[in-house]
C-alpha positions in Angstrom: -25.0 -16.1 7.9 -24.9 -12.7 9.5 -28.0 -11.4 11.2 -27.8 -7.9 12.7 -30.2 -6.5 15.3 -31.8 -3.4 13.8 -34.8 -1.6 15.3 -38.0 -2.1 13.2 -38.2 0.7 10.6 -41.2 2.9 11.3 -40.6 5.3 8.4 -44.0 6.6 7.8 -44.0 8.3 4.4 -46.3 11.1 3.4 -47.2 10.5 -0.2 -49.9 12.0 -2.3 -50.4 8.6 -3.9 -49.3 6.0 -1.4 -48.3 2.6 -2.5 -51.1 0.1 -2.2 -50.9 -3.5 -1.2 -53.6 -6.2 -1.1 -52.9 -8.8 1.6 -54.6 -12.2 1.2 -54.5 -14.1 4.5 -54.3 -11.0 6.7 -56.0 -12.9 9.5 -53.1 -15.3 9.7 -49.8 -14.7 11.5 -47.5 -13.8 8.6 -50.2 -12.0 6.6 -51.1 -9.8 9.6 -47.5 -9.1 10.4 -46.7 -8.1 6.8 -49.8 -5.8 6.7 -48.6 -4.1 9.9 -45.1 -3.6 8.5 -46.4 -2.2 5.2 -48.6 0.2 7.0 -45.5 1.4 9.0 -43.7 1.9 5.7 -46.3 4.2 4.4 -48.3 1.7 2.3 -52.1 1.8 1.9 -53.2 -1.8 2.8 -56.3 -3.6 1.8 -57.2 -7.0 3.3 -59.7 -9.4 1.8 -61.5 -11.9 3.9 -64.7 -13.9 3.9 -67.1 -11.9 6.0 -65.5 -8.6 5.3 -64.9 -6.4 8.4 -62.2 -7.4 10.8 -62.8 -9.0 14.1 -61.4 -7.3 17.2 -58.2 -9.4 17.2 -57.6 -8.8 13.5 -58.1 -5.0 13.5 -55.2 -2.8 12.4 -55.4 0.9 12.3 -55.4 2.2 8.8 -56.1 -1.2 7.1 -59.2 -1.4 4.8 -61.1 -4.7 4.9 -63.3 -6.0 2.1 -65.3 -9.1 1.6 -64.0 -11.8 -0.7 -62.8 -15.3 -1.2 -59.3 -16.2 -2.4 -60.8 -19.2 -4.2 -62.9 -16.8 -6.4 -60.9 -15.2 -9.2 -63.4 -12.3 -9.6 -63.1 -11.4 -5.8 -59.3 -11.3 -6.0 -59.4 -9.2 -9.1 -61.8 -6.8 -7.6 -59.8 -6.5 -4.4 -56.6 -6.0 -6.4 -57.7 -2.9 -8.2 -55.1 -0.1 -7.7 -52.6 -2.4 -6.0 -48.9 -2.5 -6.8 -48.4 -5.6 -4.6 -50.4 -8.7 -3.8 -49.2 -10.5 -0.7 -50.2 -14.1 -1.1 -50.2 -15.3 2.5 -53.3 -17.4 2.4 -53.2 -21.1 3.2 -55.8 -23.8 4.0 -56.5 -24.1 7.7 -55.2 -27.0 9.7 -53.1 -28.6 6.9 -56.4 -29.6 5.2 -57.4 -29.7 1.6 -54.1 -28.5 0.2 -54.6 -30.5 -3.0 -57.9 -28.8 -3.7 -57.2 -25.3 -2.6 -53.6 -24.2 -2.8 -53.0 -24.1 -6.6 -56.4 -22.5 -7.5 -55.7 -19.7 -5.0 -52.3 -18.9 -6.5 -53.7 -19.0 -10.0 -56.2 -16.4 -9.0 -53.5 -14.2 -7.5 -51.4 -14.5 -10.6 -54.4 -13.6 -12.8 -55.2 -10.6 -10.7 -51.5 -9.5 -10.6 -51.2 -9.8 -14.4 -54.4 -7.7 -14.9 -53.5 -4.8 -12.6 -49.7 -4.9 -13.0 -48.9 -5.9 -9.4 -46.0 -7.8 -7.9 -46.8 -11.0 -6.0 -45.1 -11.5 -2.6 -45.0 -15.0 -1.3 -43.9 -16.1 2.2 -42.1 -19.3 1.1 -41.7 -22.6 3.0 -39.0 -25.2 3.3 -41.5 -28.0 2.4 -40.1 -27.7 -1.2 -36.9 -29.3 -0.3 -35.7 -32.9 0.5 -32.7 -34.2 2.3 -30.5 -33.7 -0.8 -30.6 -30.0 -0.1 -30.1 -30.1 3.7 -28.7 -28.9 6.0 -27.9 -25.5 4.6 -30.6 -24.3 2.2 -29.6 -21.8 -0.5 -32.0 -20.2 -3.0 -30.9 -22.2 -6.0 -30.8 -25.6 -4.2 -32.7 -28.4 -6.1 -36.3 -28.8 -5.0 -37.0 -32.5 -4.5 -39.8 -32.7 -2.0 -40.6 -35.8 -0.1 -44.3 -35.0 0.7 -47.4 -34.2 -1.3 -47.5 -30.8 0.4 -43.9 -30.1 -0.7 -44.8 -31.1 -4.3 -47.7 -28.7 -4.2 -45.5 -25.9 -3.0 -42.9 -26.7 -5.8 -45.7 -26.5 -8.4 -47.0 -23.2 -6.8 -43.5 -21.7 -7.2 -43.1 -23.1 -10.7 -46.3 -21.3 -11.7 -44.9 -18.1 -10.2 -41.7 -18.5 -12.1 -43.6 -19.0 -15.3 -45.7 -15.9 -14.6 -42.5 -13.9 -14.0 -41.3 -14.8 -17.4 -44.6 -13.5 -18.7 -44.3 -10.1 -17.0 -45.6 -10.7 -13.5 -43.0 -9.6 -10.9 -42.5 -12.1 -8.0 -40.8 -11.8 -4.6 -40.4 -14.9 -2.5 -39.0 -14.8 1.1 -38.4 -18.3 2.4 -38.8 -18.7 6.1 -38.4 -21.3 8.9 -41.0 -22.1 11.5 -43.0 -19.1 12.6 -43.3 -17.6 16.1 -44.5 -14.2 17.2 -47.4 -12.3 18.7 -50.6 -12.8 16.7 -49.4 -16.1 15.1 -51.5 -19.0 16.3 -51.3 -21.5 13.4 -47.7 -22.7 13.9 -45.5 -25.2 15.8 -44.8 -22.7 18.6 -48.4 -21.9 19.4 -49.9 -25.3 18.7 -47.1 -27.5 19.8 -44.6 -26.1 22.2 -47.0 -24.1 24.3 -50.7 -23.8 25.0 -52.1 -20.3 24.4 -54.1 -18.7 27.2 -52.7 -20.9 30.0 -50.1 -21.1 32.7 -47.5 -23.3 31.1 -46.8 -26.6 32.9 -44.6 -28.2 30.3 -43.1 -27.5 26.9 -43.8 -30.0 24.2 -40.9 -30.2 21.8 -41.2 -32.0 18.4 -37.5 -32.5 17.8 -34.4 -34.1 19.3 -31.8 -32.5 21.5 -28.7 -31.8 19.5 -30.5 -31.1 16.2 -30.7 -27.5 15.0 -33.9 -25.8 14.0 -34.7 -22.5 12.2 -37.3 -20.1 13.6 -38.7 -17.0 11.9 -39.9 -14.3 14.2 -43.0 -12.8 12.4 -42.3 -9.1 13.0 -38.7 -9.5 11.7 -39.9 -11.5 8.6 -42.5 -8.9 7.9 -40.1 -6.0 8.2 -37.7 -7.8 5.8 -40.5 -8.0 3.2 -41.3 -4.3 3.7 -37.6 -3.4 3.3 -37.3 -5.5 0.1 -40.3 -3.8 -1.3 -38.8 -0.4 -0.5 -36.1 -1.4 -3.0 -38.5 -2.9 -5.5 -36.8 -1.2 -8.5 -33.7 -3.2 -7.8 -35.4 -6.6 -7.5 -35.2 -9.2 -10.2 -38.4 -10.2 -11.9 -38.4 -13.5 -10.0 -36.6 -12.6 -6.8 -35.9 -15.2 -4.1 -34.3 -14.7 -0.7 -33.8 -16.9 2.3 -34.4 -15.5 5.8 -32.1 -16.9 8.5 -34.1 -15.9 11.5 -33.2 -17.5 14.8 -31.1 -20.6 14.6 -31.5 -22.9 17.6 -28.2 -24.8 17.1 -28.9 -27.7 19.4 -32.7 -27.9 19.8 -32.6 -26.5 23.4 -32.3 -22.8 22.9 -36.0 -22.2 22.2 -37.1 -24.2 25.2 -34.6 -22.5 27.5 -35.7 -19.1 26.2 -39.3 -19.9 27.0 -38.4 -20.9 30.5 -36.3 -17.8 31.0 -39.0 -15.6 29.7 -41.5 -17.0 32.2 -39.0 -16.9 35.0 -39.1 -20.5 36.2 -37.9 -24.0 35.3 -40.4 -25.7 33.0 -40.1 -29.4 32.1 -39.7 -30.3 28.4 -41.4 -33.4 27.1 -41.3 -35.0 23.7 -44.2 -34.6 21.3 -46.1 -37.9 21.2 -45.7 -38.6 17.5 -47.1 -42.1 17.9 -50.4 -40.7 19.2 -50.6 -38.3 16.3 -50.0 -41.1 13.9 -52.9 -43.0 15.5 -55.1 -39.9 15.4 -54.2 -39.6 11.8 -56.1 -42.8 11.0 -59.3 -40.9 11.6 -58.4 -37.2 11.1 -56.6 -35.3 8.3 -54.8 -32.7 10.3 -52.8 -35.0 12.6 -52.1 -37.3 9.6 -50.6 -34.3 7.6 -48.6 -33.1 10.7 -46.9 -36.5 10.9 -45.8 -36.2 7.3 -43.8 -33.1 8.3 -41.8 -34.9 11.0 -38.8 -35.3 8.7 -38.2 -31.5 9.2 -37.6 -32.2 12.9 -35.4 -35.2 12.4 -32.5 -33.3 10.8 -31.1 -29.8 10.9 -32.3 -27.4 8.2 -30.8 -24.0 8.1 -31.6 -21.1 5.7 -28.6 -19.4 4.2 -29.3 -15.6 4.1 -26.2 -14.4 2.3 -28.1 -13.3 -0.7 -30.5 -11.3 1.5 -27.9 -9.6 3.5 -25.9 -8.9 0.4 -29.0 -7.1 -1.0 -30.3 -5.3 2.2 -27.0 -5.1 4.1 -28.6 -6.6 7.3 -31.5 -8.9 8.2 -33.9 -7.5 10.8 -33.2 -9.5 13.9 -34.9 -9.0 17.3 -32.9 -10.5 20.1 -34.1 -14.1 20.8 -35.2 -13.5 24.4 -37.1 -10.4 23.5 -38.8 -12.2 20.6 -39.9 -15.1 22.8 -41.2 -12.8 25.5 -43.3 -10.9 23.1 -44.6 -14.1 21.6 -45.6 -15.6 24.9 -47.3 -12.3 26.0 -49.2 -12.2 22.7 -50.4 -15.7 23.1 -51.4 -15.2 26.7 -49.0 -17.8 28.1 -47.8 -17.3 31.6 
């Protein structure tokens, strides 16, 4: 699965009628990263959020913020006017209320895309798959999820596939676990390290010897922007897997963190038992425990289709990516 380091494309394009994208979930890690990449590629970007105007941490030069709720079809349709792309990067916070929120939100994005003639872009997850598809995931592998969240994601993508047959173009880029500056709702920021602190220990959810796939947010976002630069060559229901950074033995990420901080840092296992106990009373830890199976076996994304289409996969060197992530999270 070749991954070649290429500098992030900053090809600002002067266009009388720039391409326009609506980003749902632009306050989250992947949504914000995609918005930033699209701006760099000459897109006009609109972001919708409850409350409208961006906070200081969410501000991006050139991005227009409007008020709206992804659960309200009329808000999504209003925000999507004039858009050629709708980036559906919105998810319920803290693993909560997926059964109530996820499918209505994608239905609203599909309806808006159909009405305005936009393509839907979805950052995909590996929740869709079960052990029968592991360890090397390809785009056409059977989707037999083992969790309720996985089943919801399968249904979400089934609805997108049906919409594609009905004229709504779809692009899915499937990704491993996120890390990167500006991304706080992920395993790296909420598990391995503690943002805003001097790190005393790294908490690792997996086992030494088991590989794990990581997706650096700026690289993933740049990949989406590059794919959209070639939108005319995409299939109506286009799916690609992003290899990202492969930690072959479950120690490369922890060693990279220590190297970036310039000192030895102890690694301790995540206390899954305590999370299980907390899950008796709280939804978030209960749902986190259900994802443990993804840390108990190697799961690697095969990017041959992606590199065959683009030629290369954007790939920031691992050490640099980890340093930028730690700096962005305020970890010292």
